[in-house]
C-alpha positions as a printed NumPy array, in Angstrom:
array([[-121.223,  113.02 ,   61.377],
       [-124.668,  111.472,   61.844],
       [-127.077,  112.491,   59.018],
       [-129.892,  114.727,   60.187],
       [-133.426,  113.389,   59.739],
       [-135.099,  114.705,   56.62 ],
       [-138.056,  115.686,   58.79 ],
       [-136.211,  118.716,   60.179],
       [-135.757,  120.227,   56.732],
       [-138.188,  122.873,   55.467],
       [-141.204,  121.529,   53.582],
       [-143.876,  122.865,   51.291],
       [-146.922,  123.802,   53.367],
       [-148.842,  125.198,   50.388],
       [-149.74 ,  121.921,   48.657],
       [-153.35 ,  121.685,   47.49 ],
       [-153.977,  118.214,   48.878],
       [-157.486,  117.886,   47.436],
       [-156.138,  118.453,   43.927],
       [-153.012,  116.358,   44.515],
       [-154.941,  113.353,   45.806],
       [-157.503,  113.6  ,   43.01 ],
       [-154.638,  113.442,   40.513],
       [-153.091,  110.495,   42.381],
       [-156.394,  108.641,   42.313],
       [-156.785,  109.352,   38.614],
       [-153.447,  107.742,   37.718],
       [-153.297,  104.916,   40.3  ],
       [-156.815,  104.243,   41.668],
       [-155.408,  103.933,   45.191],
       [-157.709,  101.96 ,   47.496],
       [-155.928,  102.669,   50.814],
       [-155.875,  106.203,   52.209],
       [-152.576,  108.014,   51.496],
       [-151.277,  109.415,   54.77 ],
       [-148.681,  111.765,   56.162],
       [-146.333,  111.447,   59.126],
       [-144.773,  114.293,   61.082],
       [-142.257,  114.356,   63.91 ],
       [-142.551,  116.897,   66.732],
       [-139.913,  118.287,   69.041],
       [-142.45 ,  118.657,   71.855],
       [-145.526,  116.744,   72.938],
       [-147.435,  120.022,   73.175],
       [-146.858,  120.745,   69.494],
       [-148.171,  117.301,   68.568],
       [-151.235,  117.664,   70.788],
       [-152.013,  121.026,   69.158],
       [-152.808,  119.275,   65.851],
       [-156.505,  119.646,   65.019],
       [-158.75 ,  116.712,   66.012],
       [-155.811,  114.572,   67.085],
       [-156.504,  111.335,   68.92 ],
       [-154.251,  110.017,   71.681],
       [-154.242,  106.245,   72.277],
       [-155.371,  104.919,   75.626],
       [-153.713,  101.526,   75.049],
       [-150.217,  100.383,   74.108],
       [-149.703,   99.756,   70.387],
       [-147.103,   98.994,   67.767],
       [-146.152,  101.825,   65.432],
       [-147.683,   99.713,   62.645],
       [-151.067,   99.947,   64.358],
       [-150.79 ,  103.72 ,   64.729],
       [-149.934,  104.133,   61.051],
       [-152.836,  101.895,   60.056],
       [-155.27 ,  103.894,   62.174],
       [-154.609,  106.716,   59.734],
       [-154.428,  104.6  ,   56.564],
       [-157.328,  102.219,   57.313],
       [-159.586,  104.227,   59.647],
       [-158.847,  107.783,   58.432],
       [-157.896,  108.93 ,   61.945],
       [-155.393,  111.575,   62.983],
       [-153.334,  110.01 ,   65.786],
       [-150.445,  111.295,   67.882],
       [-148.068,  109.305,   70.052],
       [-144.976,  109.483,   72.236],
       [-142.524,  106.67 ,   72.862],
       [-144.501,  105.674,   75.935],
       [-147.487,  104.745,   73.746],
       [-145.445,  102.155,   71.835],
       [-144.841,   98.552,   72.82 ],
       [-141.173,   97.783,   73.371],
       [-138.064,   99.483,   72.103],
       [-138.161,   98.326,   68.487],
       [-140.953,  100.725,   67.479],
       [-139.543,  103.522,   69.622],
       [-136.117,  103.252,   68.027],
       [-137.247,  103.486,   64.394],
       [-138.937,  106.819,   65.142],
       [-136.18 ,  108.113,   67.402],
       [-138.552,  108.15 ,   70.368],
       [-136.481,  105.908,   72.631],
       [-133.866,  103.179,   73.057],
       [-131.018,  103.085,   70.475],
       [-128.807,  102.17 ,   73.41 ],
       [-126.332,   99.326,   73.877],
       [-129.061,   96.898,   74.918],
       [-131.146,   97.681,   71.829],
       [-128.21 ,   97.375,   69.443],
       [-127.269,   94.021,   71.004],
       [-130.42 ,   92.499,   69.49 ],
       [-130.841,   90.185,   72.454],
       [-134.613,   90.595,   72.406],
       [-134.749,   89.248,   68.823],
       [-132.188,   86.453,   69.111],
       [-133.838,   83.053,   68.916],
       [-137.055,   84.676,   67.686],
       [-136.188,   86.187,   64.298],
       [-132.481,   85.37 ,   64.154],
       [-130.49 ,   82.286,   65.041],
       [-127.868,   83.992,   67.144],
       [-127.407,   87.202,   69.076],
       [-124.728,   88.13 ,   66.58 ],
       [-127.197,   87.856,   63.706],
       [-129.7  ,   89.942,   65.643],
       [-127.095,   92.622,   66.37 ],
       [-126.253,   92.846,   62.663],
       [-129.952,   93.336,   61.933],
       [-130.244,   96.159,   64.444],
       [-127.184,   97.908,   63.014],
       [-128.63 ,   97.612,   59.487],
       [-131.864,   99.452,   60.337],
       [-132.472,  103.026,   59.205],
       [-133.73 ,  104.969,   62.215],
       [-134.354,  108.565,   63.213],
       [-131.555,  109.514,   65.639],
       [-132.831,  109.589,   69.2  ],
       [-132.972,  112.837,   71.147],
       [-134.475,  115.326,   68.68 ],
       [-138.159,  114.452,   68.838],
       [-140.624,  113.678,   71.597],
       [-143.708,  112.826,   69.552],
       [-145.096,  111.742,   66.183],
       [-148.427,  112.091,   64.417],
       [-150.041,  110.476,   61.393],
       [-153.055,  111.686,   59.459],
       [-154.724,  111.236,   56.067],
       [-153.131,  113.687,   53.645],
       [-156.607,  114.882,   52.685],
       [-157.094,  116.489,   56.1  ],
       [-154.15 ,  118.867,   55.699],
       [-153.636,  118.708,   59.476],
       [-149.899,  118.014,   59.339],
       [-148.989,  121.06 ,   57.271],
       [-146.594,  120.035,   55.964],
       [-146.048,  116.319,   56.701],
       [-142.424,  115.246,   56.897],
       [-143.193,  112.261,   54.684],
       [-146.126,  110.878,   52.719],
       [-146.923,  107.162,   52.735],
       [-148.745,  105.282,   50.006],
       [-149.834,  101.645,   50.209],
       [-150.223,  100.078,   46.775],
       [-150.141,   96.798,   44.884],
       [-146.948,   95.817,   43.038],
       [-148.5  ,   96.884,   39.717],
       [-149.407,  100.3  ,   41.081],
       [-146.047,  100.669,   42.782],
       [-143.955,  100.151,   39.654],
       [-145.997,  102.797,   37.824],
       [-145.457,  105.189,   40.759],
       [-141.704,  104.521,   40.649],
       [-141.714,  104.983,   36.868],
       [-143.341,  108.356,   37.541],
       [-140.548,  109.293,   39.931],
       [-138.023,  108.417,   37.243],
       [-139.729,  110.245,   34.355],
       [-137.747,  113.433,   34.861],
       [-134.3  ,  113.698,   36.435],
       [-133.778,  109.955,   36.158],
       [-131.762,  108.065,   38.724],
       [-131.681,  104.471,   39.784],
       [-133.678,  103.945,   42.95 ],
       [-132.345,  101.358,   45.349],
       [-134.161,   99.935,   48.353],
       [-133.074,   97.594,   51.107],
       [-134.774,   94.931,   53.155],
       [-133.881,   94.353,   56.793],
       [-136.565,   91.67 ,   57.05 ],
       [-138.565,   91.974,   60.254],
       [-138.916,   95.609,   61.403],
       [-139.448,   96.639,   57.771],
       [-140.837,   99.976,   58.974],
       [-137.128,  100.903,   59.094],
       [-137.092,  100.397,   55.31 ],
       [-140.079,  102.712,   54.758],
       [-140.774,  105.516,   57.229],
       [-137.512,  105.044,   59.13 ],
       [-135.38 ,  105.43 ,   55.999],
       [-137.494,  108.203,   54.467],
       [-137.371,  110.268,   57.667],
       [-133.66 ,  109.657,   58.15 ],
       [-132.376,  110.112,   54.603],
       [-135.084,  112.02 ,   52.732],
       [-135.003,  109.377,   49.982],
       [-138.081,  107.649,   48.511],
       [-138.186,  104.378,   50.44 ],
       [-140.028,  101.241,   49.308],
       [-140.591,   98.346,   51.681],
       [-142.064,   94.88 ,   51.814],
       [-144.309,   95.218,   54.899],
       [-143.129,   92.704,   57.465],
       [-144.9  ,   90.141,   59.644],
       [-145.653,   92.698,   62.357],
       [-147.055,   95.238,   59.878],
       [-149.381,   92.616,   58.451],
       [-150.314,   90.966,   61.769],
       [-150.747,   94.107,   63.856],
       [-151.091,   96.818,   61.215],
       [-153.543,   94.896,   59.04 ],
       [-151.574,   95.411,   55.82 ],
       [-153.047,   93.092,   53.138],
       [-150.88 ,   90.47 ,   51.452],
       [-150.896,   92.294,   48.12 ],
       [-149.773,   95.738,   49.333],
       [-146.315,   97.298,   49.4  ],
       [-145.485,  100.6  ,   51.103],
       [-143.539,  103.596,   49.853],
       [-142.62 ,  106.595,   51.995],
       [-141.374,  109.844,   50.491],
       [-141.208,  113.587,   50.975],
       [-144.191,  115.596,   49.691],
       [-142.089,  116.97 ,   46.837],
       [-141.288,  113.456,   45.669],
       [-144.991,  112.567,   45.665],
       [-145.756,  115.584,   43.493],
       [-142.909,  114.605,   41.17 ],
       [-144.237,  111.04 ,   40.915],
       [-147.756,  112.201,   40.097],
       [-146.535,  114.565,   37.361],
       [-144.43 ,  111.741,   35.934],
       [-147.325,  109.282,   35.972],
       [-149.507,  111.799,   34.167],
       [-146.848,  112.122,   31.471],
       [-146.589,  108.347,   31.15 ],
       [-150.362,  108.083,   30.929],
       [-150.371,  110.46 ,   27.968],
       [-147.958,  108.002,   26.328],
       [-150.414,  105.16 ,   26.938],
       [-148.363,  103.732,   29.807],
       [-150.852,  103.699,   32.631],
       [-152.475,  101.73 ,   35.442],
       [-154.176,   99.292,   35.305],
       [-151.7  ,   97.542,   33.069],
       [-153.805,   95.63 ,   30.549],
       [-152.374,   92.138,   29.832],
       [-151.343,   91.834,   26.194],
       [-151.392,   88.046,   25.989],
       [-148.431,   85.718,   26.383],
       [-148.857,   84.136,   22.914],
       [-149.585,   87.326,   20.98 ],
       [-147.159,   88.896,   18.511],
       [-145.623,   91.677,   20.604],
       [-144.639,   93.887,   17.677],
       [-148.026,   95.561,   17.37 ],
       [-148.167,   96.61 ,   21.023],
       [-144.539,   97.733,   21.165],
       [-145.005,   99.589,   17.918],
       [-147.668,  101.765,   19.507],
       [-145.454,  102.623,   22.478],
       [-142.194,  103.226,   20.624],
       [-143.297,  104.582,   17.241]])
């Protein structure tokens, strides 16, 4: 049986986003706007979101996401607003047919053979096609996607490991992430929507070229409950002196003094 996208499961629409984001900023000093993404079964439901913008041009999904994260816009799209089938497929807004899975459009571009490209397509985490007609993104601070299906945070590697440590503070489990290479949005919002799991990605060429993601940023996508869990965990770690920014101790310094503070 095909797993159902996490976005159809009930969420918490009572989160105090002003307080939550203030706490996130306190522990991580995030420089890029944390955003939410929500899938809609009808276009009308998406267009009913307050102050939503509809694109007049054709974009990549990376551009739409960055309009929220970099410009603080609330933007809604359908599959027809996206360039090509690759972006449509990750969000379940089109394609996912035999032609798409063949990978022919990526063979000789990102992969040596059509067989390699087909393996890449099969490896991607995508929202199953047919359930949703539209998607919207918005800064979490607006509260317009109450609740968002997933939250997305762009952060540096140093910030990201502290965030993951926060997720693991209570109810520990090993977190594992994959990398499909190009189309890395399948590793972040595609996987988080499909599985409900916190999903870290290395933003790909397209996300950086078209979405404007800086060289030093990674992306994690997760359900709102996971974000709250991570923040609570980071606050606990901070009380233990384990916080961001991580102050360098010195590569030639006797480590016993520093470790003694943490583990005494």
